[in-house]
C-alpha positions as CSV (number, residue, x, y, z in Angstrom):
1,M,0.0,0.0,0.0
2,T,3.0,2.4,-0.2
3,A,4.6,4.5,-2.8
4,T,7.2,7.2,-2.4
5,P,5.7,10.7,-2.0
6,S,7.5,11.9,-5.2
7,Q,5.8,9.3,-7.4
8,P,2.3,9.4,-8.7
9,Y,-0.3,7.3,-6.9
10,T,-0.3,3.6,-7.8
11,P,-2.5,0.9,-6.5
12,Y,-1.5,-0.4,-3.1
13,T,-0.1,-3.8,-2.3
14,S,-3.5,-5.2,-1.5
15,Y,-4.9,-4.6,-4.9
16,A,-1.7,-5.7,-6.6
17,R,-2.0,-9.1,-4.8
18,I,-5.6,-9.4,-5.9
19,G,-4.5,-8.9,-9.5
20,R,-1.9,-11.6,-9.2
21,V,-4.3,-14.3,-8.1
22,G,-6.2,-13.7,-11.4
23,R,-9.6,-12.6,-10.1
24,L,-11.4,-9.7,-8.6
25,G,-11.1,-11.6,-5.4
26,R,-13.1,-11.6,-2.2
27,V,-11.4,-8.4,-0.9
28,G,-12.6,-6.3,-3.8
29,R,-16.1,-7.6,-3.5
30,D,-16.1,-7.1,0.2
31,V,-15.0,-3.5,0.0
32,L,-17.4,-2.7,-2.8
33,T,-20.2,-4.4,-0.7
34,L,-19.6,-1.8,2.1
35,V,-20.5,0.9,-0.4
36,A,-23.3,-0.8,-2.3
37,L,-24.9,-2.7,0.6
38,P,-28.1,-0.6,1.0
39,L,-28.8,-0.8,-2.8
40,L,-28.1,-4.6,-2.9
41,A,-30.3,-5.2,0.1
42,A,-33.2,-3.3,-1.6
43,V,-32.8,-5.5,-4.7
44,A,-32.1,-8.8,-3.1
45,L,-34.7,-8.9,-0.4
46,P,-37.8,-9.3,-2.6
47,A,-36.0,-12.1,-4.5
48,A,-35.2,-13.9,-1.3
49,F,-38.9,-13.9,-0.3
50,A,-39.8,-15.0,-3.8
51,G,-37.7,-18.1,-3.5
52,G,-34.8,-16.9,-5.6
53,G,-31.1,-17.8,-5.0
54,T,-29.1,-21.0,-5.6
55,R,-27.5,-21.7,-2.2
56,R,-28.7,-24.6,-0.2
57,W,-29.2,-23.5,3.3
58,F,-28.4,-25.7,6.3
59,G,-29.6,-24.8,9.7
60,G,-28.0,-25.4,13.0
61,R,-24.5,-24.6,14.2
62,S,-22.9,-24.3,10.8
63,E,-25.1,-21.5,9.7
64,S,-24.5,-19.7,13.0
65,Q,-20.8,-20.0,12.6
66,R,-21.0,-18.9,8.9
67,A,-23.0,-15.7,10.0
68,E,-20.4,-14.9,12.7
69,A,-17.6,-15.4,10.2
70,Q,-19.3,-13.2,7.6
71,A,-19.8,-10.5,10.2
72,A,-16.0,-10.7,11.1
73,K,-15.3,-10.5,7.4
74,D,-17.4,-7.4,6.9
75,A,-15.8,-5.7,9.9
76,A,-12.3,-6.5,8.6
77,A,-13.3,-5.1,5.2
78,A,-14.5,-1.9,6.8
79,A,-11.2,-1.6,8.8
80,F,-9.3,-2.2,5.6
81,Y,-11.2,0.5,3.8
82,E,-10.7,3.0,6.6
83,L,-7.0,2.3,6.7
84,D,-6.7,2.6,2.9
85,T,-8.6,5.9,3.0
86,A,-6.5,7.3,5.8
87,Q,-3.3,6.3,4.0
88,R,-4.4,8.0,0.8
89,D,-5.3,11.2,2.8
90,L,-2.0,11.1,4.6
91,R,-0.1,10.7,1.3
92,I,-1.6,14.0,0.1
93,S,-0.3,15.7,3.3
94,I,3.1,14.2,2.8
95,E,3.3,15.4,-0.8
96,T,2.1,18.9,0.3
97,I,5.0,19.0,2.9
98,T,7.7,17.8,0.5
99,A,6.6,20.2,-2.2
100,V,7.4,23.1,0.2
101,D,9.8,21.9,2.9
102,D,13.2,20.3,2.6
103,S,14.1,20.6,6.2
104,P,15.4,17.7,8.3
105,A,12.0,17.4,10.0
106,A,10.3,17.1,6.6
107,R,12.7,14.4,5.4
108,R,12.2,12.5,8.7
109,A,8.4,12.7,8.1
110,V,8.8,11.1,4.7
111,S,11.0,8.3,6.1
112,D,8.6,7.6,8.9
113,F,5.7,7.5,6.5
114,E,7.5,4.9,4.4
115,A,8.1,2.8,7.5
116,L,4.4,3.1,8.3
117,G,3.7,2.0,4.7
118,R,5.5,-1.2,5.4
119,R,3.4,-1.8,8.5
120,I,0.3,-1.2,6.5
121,D,1.4,-3.7,3.9
122,E,2.0,-6.3,6.5
123,A,-1.5,-5.8,8.1
124,S,-3.1,-5.7,4.6
125,S,-1.4,-9.0,3.7
126,Q,-2.7,-10.6,6.9
127,Y,-6.2,-9.4,6.0
128,I,-5.9,-10.5,2.3
129,N,-4.6,-13.9,3.3
130,A,-7.4,-14.4,5.8
131,V,-10.0,-13.6,3.1
132,D,-8.4,-15.7,0.4
133,A,-8.1,-18.7,2.8
134,H,-11.8,-19.0,3.4
135,D,-14.7,-19.1,1.0
136,L,-17.7,-18.3,3.3
137,D,-20.1,-18.6,0.3
138,R,-19.2,-22.3,-0.2
139,D,-22.1,-24.8,0.3
140,E,-21.8,-27.1,3.2
141,L,-19.3,-24.9,5.1
142,E,-18.1,-26.8,8.1
143,A,-18.6,-25.1,11.4
144,S,-14.9,-25.5,12.3
145,V,-13.8,-23.8,9.1
146,A,-16.2,-20.9,9.7
147,A,-14.9,-20.6,13.3
148,R,-11.3,-20.5,12.1
149,A,-12.2,-18.0,9.4
150,R,-13.9,-15.8,12.1
151,T,-10.8,-16.0,14.3
152,E,-8.4,-15.1,11.5
153,L,-10.5,-12.3,10.1
154,T,-11.0,-10.8,13.6
155,A,-7.3,-10.9,14.2
156,A,-6.7,-9.2,10.8
157,K,-9.3,-6.5,11.7
158,D,-7.6,-5.9,15.0
159,E,-4.2,-5.5,13.4
160,L,-5.7,-3.2,10.8
161,G,-7.1,-1.1,13.6
162,R,-3.8,-1.0,15.5
163,V,-2.0,0.2,12.3
164,K,-4.8,2.8,11.7
165,G,-4.2,4.1,15.2
166,E,-0.5,4.5,14.5
167,L,-1.3,6.3,11.3
168,D,-3.7,8.6,13.1
169,R,-1.0,9.5,15.7
170,F,1.5,10.1,13.0
171,S,-1.0,12.3,11.1
172,R,-1.5,14.4,14.3
173,G,2.3,14.8,14.6
174,L,2.5,16.2,11.1
175,E,0.1,19.1,11.8
176,P,2.8,21.7,12.5
177,L,4.7,20.8,9.3
178,L,1.5,20.6,7.3
179,G,0.2,23.9,8.6
180,K,3.5,25.6,7.6
181,A,3.4,24.0,4.2
182,E,-0.2,25.0,3.5
183,T,0.5,28.5,4.6
184,Q,3.3,28.8,2.1
185,L,1.2,27.3,-0.6
186,A,-1.6,29.8,0.2
187,R,1.0,32.6,-0.2
188,L,2.2,31.3,-3.5
189,A,-0.5,32.5,-5.9
190,P,-0.9,36.0,-4.4
191,A,2.8,36.5,-4.3
192,V,3.1,35.6,-8.0
193,E,0.3,37.9,-8.9
194,R,1.8,40.8,-6.9
195,A,5.1,40.3,-8.8
196,R,3.4,40.4,-12.1
197,Q,1.4,43.5,-11.1
198,A,4.6,45.2,-10.0
199,L,6.2,44.5,-13.3
200,L,3.2,45.9,-15.2
201,A,3.1,49.0,-13.0
202,A,6.9,49.6,-13.5
203,S,6.5,49.2,-17.3
204,N,3.6,51.6,-17.4
205,A,5.6,54.1,-15.3
206,L,8.5,53.9,-17.7
207,D,6.2,54.5,-20.7
208,A,4.7,57.6,-19.0
209,V,8.2,59.0,-18.3
210,R,9.4,58.4,-21.8
211,G,6.2,60.1,-23.0
212,S,7.3,63.2,-21.2
213,G,10.7,63.3,-23.0
214,L,12.9,61.5,-20.4
215,R,14.7,58.4,-21.5
216,A,15.2,56.6,-18.2
217,D,17.7,54.2,-19.9
218,D,19.1,52.9,-16.6
219,L,15.7,52.1,-15.2
220,A,14.7,50.3,-18.4
221,A,17.9,48.3,-18.2
222,R,17.1,47.3,-14.6
223,L,13.6,46.3,-15.6
224,A,14.9,44.2,-18.5
225,A,17.3,42.4,-16.2
226,L,14.3,40.9,-14.4
227,G,13.3,39.1,-17.6
228,P,15.0,35.8,-16.8
229,E,13.5,35.8,-13.4
230,L,10.0,36.3,-14.8
231,T,10.6,33.4,-17.2
232,K,11.4,31.1,-14.2
233,L,8.4,32.5,-12.3
234,N,6.1,31.6,-15.2
235,Q,7.5,28.1,-15.3
236,G,6.0,27.6,-11.9
237,A,6.6,26.0,-8.6
238,G,6.3,22.5,-10.1
239,Q,9.7,23.0,-11.8
240,H,11.5,25.3,-9.3
241,G,9.8,24.4,-6.0
242,V,7.6,26.5,-3.8
243,P,10.2,28.2,-1.6
244,E,12.3,29.3,-4.5
245,T,9.3,30.5,-6.4
246,L,8.1,32.5,-3.4
247,E,11.5,34.0,-3.0
248,R,11.7,34.8,-6.7
249,A,8.2,36.4,-6.7
250,E,9.2,38.6,-3.7
251,K,12.4,39.7,-5.4
252,I,10.6,40.6,-8.6
253,Q,8.0,42.6,-6.7
254,R,10.6,44.4,-4.7
255,E,12.9,45.3,-7.6
256,A,10.1,46.1,-10.0
257,G,8.5,48.2,-7.3
258,A,11.7,50.2,-6.9
259,V,12.0,50.8,-10.6
260,G,8.4,52.0,-10.8
261,A,8.9,54.3,-7.8
262,E,12.0,55.8,-9.3
263,A,10.3,56.2,-12.7
264,E,7.4,58.1,-11.0
265,R,9.9,60.4,-9.2
266,L,12.1,61.0,-12.3
267,P,10.4,64.2,-13.5
268,E,10.6,65.6,-10.0
269,R,14.3,64.5,-9.8
270,A,15.1,66.2,-13.2
271,A,13.5,69.4,-11.9
272,E,15.5,69.2,-8.7
273,I,18.7,68.8,-10.5
274,D,17.9,71.8,-12.8
275,H,17.2,73.9,-9.7
276,R,20.5,72.8,-8.0
277,L,22.5,73.6,-11.1
278,V,21.1,77.2,-11.1
279,S,21.5,77.6,-7.3
280,L,25.1,76.3,-7.2
281,R,26.2,78.3,-10.2
282,T,24.9,81.5,-8.5
283,R,26.7,80.5,-5.3
284,A,30.0,79.9,-7.1
285,Q,29.8,83.4,-8.6
286,A,29.1,84.9,-5.2
287,L,32.0,83.2,-3.7
288,T,34.3,84.4,-6.5
289,T,33.4,87.9,-5.4
290,R,33.8,87.2,-1.7
291,S,37.2,85.5,-2.3
292,G,38.5,88.7,-3.7
293,Q,37.8,90.4,-0.3
294,V,40.1,88.0,1.6
295,E,43.3,89.7,0.6
296,P,42.5,93.1,2.1
297,V,41.4,91.3,5.4
298,L,44.8,89.5,5.5
299,S,46.6,92.7,4.8
300,E,45.0,94.3,7.9
301,L,45.8,91.3,10.0
302,R,49.4,91.4,9.0
303,R,49.6,95.1,9.7
304,R,48.0,95.1,13.1
305,F,48.7,91.7,14.7
306,S,51.6,89.3,15.3
307,A,52.3,86.6,12.7
308,A,50.8,83.9,15.0
309,C,47.4,85.5,14.6
310,W,47.2,85.1,10.8
311,Q,49.8,82.7,9.5
312,D,47.3,79.8,9.2
313,L,45.1,82.0,6.9
314,Q,47.9,82.8,4.4
315,H,46.7,80.4,1.7
316,V,43.0,81.2,1.9
317,P,42.9,83.4,-1.2
318,E,44.7,80.8,-3.4
319,Q,42.7,77.9,-2.0
320,A,39.4,79.8,-2.5
321,E,40.3,80.6,-6.1
322,E,41.2,76.9,-6.8
323,N,38.1,75.6,-5.1
324,V,35.8,77.9,-7.1
325,R,37.6,76.9,-10.3
326,Q,37.1,73.2,-9.5
327,A,33.5,73.9,-8.6
328,E,32.8,75.5,-12.0
329,L,34.4,72.6,-13.8
330,K,32.2,70.1,-12.0
331,L,29.2,72.3,-12.7
332,K,29.9,71.9,-16.4
333,E,30.2,68.2,-16.0
334,A,27.0,68.1,-14.1
335,Q,25.2,70.1,-16.8
336,A,26.5,67.7,-19.5
337,A,25.3,64.7,-17.4
338,R,21.9,66.3,-17.0
339,D,21.7,67.0,-20.8
340,E,22.4,63.3,-21.4
341,Q,20.0,62.3,-18.7
342,R,22.6,60.5,-16.7
343,W,20.9,61.4,-13.5
344,P,23.2,59.6,-11.0
345,D,26.3,61.2,-12.5
346,A,24.7,64.6,-12.5
347,A,23.7,64.3,-8.8
348,S,27.2,63.1,-7.9
349,R,28.9,66.0,-9.6
350,L,26.6,68.5,-7.9
351,S,27.4,66.9,-4.5
352,T,31.1,67.5,-5.2
353,V,30.4,71.1,-6.2
354,R,28.5,71.7,-3.0
355,A,31.3,70.3,-0.9
356,L,33.9,72.5,-2.6
357,L,31.8,75.6,-2.2
358,N,31.1,74.8,1.5
359,N,34.9,74.5,2.2
360,T,35.5,77.8,0.3
361,D,32.7,79.6,2.2
362,E,34.2,78.4,5.6
363,A,37.7,79.5,4.7
364,V,36.6,83.0,3.4
365,S,34.4,83.5,6.4
366,A,37.2,82.4,8.8
367,A,39.4,85.3,7.6
368,G,36.7,88.0,8.3
369,D,35.7,86.3,11.6
370,R,39.4,86.2,12.7
371,L,39.8,89.9,12.2
372,R,36.5,90.7,14.0
373,R,37.4,88.6,17.1
374,L,41.0,90.0,17.2
375,N,39.7,93.5,17.0
376,A,37.3,92.8,19.9
377,V,39.8,91.3,22.2
378,A,42.5,93.9,21.4
379,K,40.0,96.6,22.4
380,D,38.9,95.0,25.6
381,P,40.3,91.5,26.6
382,Q,38.5,91.7,29.9
383,V,35.2,90.7,28.3
384,E,36.7,87.4,27.2
385,I,38.4,86.9,30.7
386,D,35.1,87.6,32.6
387,R,33.2,85.2,30.3
388,T,35.6,82.4,31.0
389,R,35.9,83.1,34.7
390,F,32.1,83.1,35.0
391,A,31.9,79.7,33.4
392,I,34.5,78.3,35.8
393,R,32.8,79.7,38.9
394,D,29.4,78.4,37.8
395,A,30.9,74.9,37.4
396,Q,32.6,75.2,40.8
397,R,29.2,76.1,42.5
398,L,27.6,73.1,40.8
399,A,30.4,70.8,42.0
400,M,30.0,71.9,45.6
401,A,26.2,71.8,45.6
402,G,25.1,69.5,48.4
403,R,28.7,68.5,49.3
404,S,31.2,69.7,51.9
405,T,34.1,68.8,49.6
406,P,34.1,68.5,45.8
407,D,34.6,65.2,44.0
408,P,38.3,65.1,42.9
409,R,37.2,64.0,39.4
410,H,35.4,67.4,39.1
411,A,37.7,69.6,41.2
412,R,41.0,68.7,39.5
413,P,40.0,69.8,36.0
414,L,38.4,72.9,37.3
415,D,41.5,73.9,39.2
416,D,43.6,73.2,36.1
417,S,41.2,75.5,34.1
418,V,41.8,78.3,36.6
419,A,45.5,78.0,36.2
420,R,45.3,77.7,32.4
421,L,43.2,80.9,32.2
422,E,45.8,82.8,34.3
423,R,48.6,81.7,32.0
424,A,46.5,82.8,29.0
425,I,46.0,86.3,30.6
426,A,49.8,86.5,31.1
427,T,50.4,86.2,27.4
428,L,48.7,89.5,26.8
429,E,51.6,91.3,28.4
430,G,54.3,92.7,26.2
431,R,54.5,94.8,23.1
432,H,53.0,92.4,20.6
433,P,50.6,90.1,22.5
434,D,49.4,86.9,20.8
435,Y,45.7,87.6,20.9
436,W,44.8,84.6,18.8
437,H,46.5,82.3,21.3
438,F,44.7,84.0,24.1
439,L,41.3,83.4,22.3
440,T,42.0,79.8,21.6
441,E,43.1,79.2,25.2
442,T,40.0,80.7,26.7
443,E,37.8,78.8,24.3
444,A,39.6,75.5,25.3
445,V,39.1,76.4,29.0
446,R,35.3,76.8,28.4
447,Q,35.1,73.5,26.6
448,T,36.8,71.7,29.5
449,V,34.5,73.4,32.0
450,G,31.5,72.4,29.9
451,R,32.6,68.7,29.9
452,V,33.0,68.8,33.7
453,V,29.4,70.2,34.1
454,S,28.0,67.5,31.9
455,Q,29.8,64.8,33.9
456,I,28.5,66.2,37.2
457,R,24.9,66.2,35.9
458,E,25.3,62.6,34.5
459,D,26.7,61.4,37.8
460,R,23.9,62.9,39.8
461,G,21.3,61.7,37.3
462,A,22.6,58.1,37.8
463,G,22.6,58.5,41.6
464,A,26.4,58.5,41.9
């Protein structure tokens, strides 16, 4: 009664044996009788009362034993039919699992099912042998023969029942695997349909973009690359398996969806690149003008302050000029890429232009900012000193709040900051004070104090 799950269904061992003995056999008649019994009874009953039939009936013990044997035979046939039906149903479940799942648990289920098939064959053979060994329709059936037939048929029925119980328990154990497989199969058709719809939507989006005058060649190439995957998807799960087909459908949906979304955004992206081209070109022109103002600022710095205050700005004019030149070159390349509708290249060139202009802007601004700050501190350094001392005192009050002595982790850097400020103030003495060193030192002191304040608050927030 078994066949491997990967093969089409073939008749089970019981029916094969019936064929080998050269007749329909009692087994076949008995199974069919279970189905046709009500109809046969309706036809045969009037004939019996009319005196029909050819059997010679004998009363007494023989007929009683014959009836009991026949009842055992009918019960065994019913058990055989139930087992056969259960095995057929279970085979469908196994085939469903193996179509989807190649895990060790699924392979073990197939192996266990094959072992159960051998048990079913043994029980079926016992039943068939018992049926074939005794012709209960024979005239003058001896009581001893009928009794033996009843015993053997009852034993066959019991064995069929036991195997049916094993089959039922095995079937219940398959429920998690079967549920998972059925879920995947239920996902298959919708996933394939979604993939096809995504491809159709992407194709329509590309057509619309091309209709507006944009080529979108890169998107068309990406969509065309999905062609082989679509071919395999159309070949179906029967050829490629359910898991692989599901994965392929999801990949097509994802990539086609991305192509469609980019195609829909392409007109907006083209307009954005056009706007950036105009904006960055205007900014480059403005920076060219501003760069020309750096040299007079440097001249004043050289005239009024020590070399340490302006040496790091010496190369700003040349660097600004070079950056603007490079930016203008990249702008031309970006314009050419836009004209050829190479959108990624155009965006990349514009990003480079923006970075160059940002650096130039910072350098040009730094020169003017340096002069402004140096003028302020030269006029009145006390403002910077007071600002820094206030930050230190505020941090010291926070460190002492709720304590009789400060935490050394807080007190030490604050004490060092006081000493560092005093050293910075001392550098202002002399004929040519280094105001820029003084400003960088006070800025560094405030940063150190700020870190201490943050640490105190974190420690108290954590309950330290």
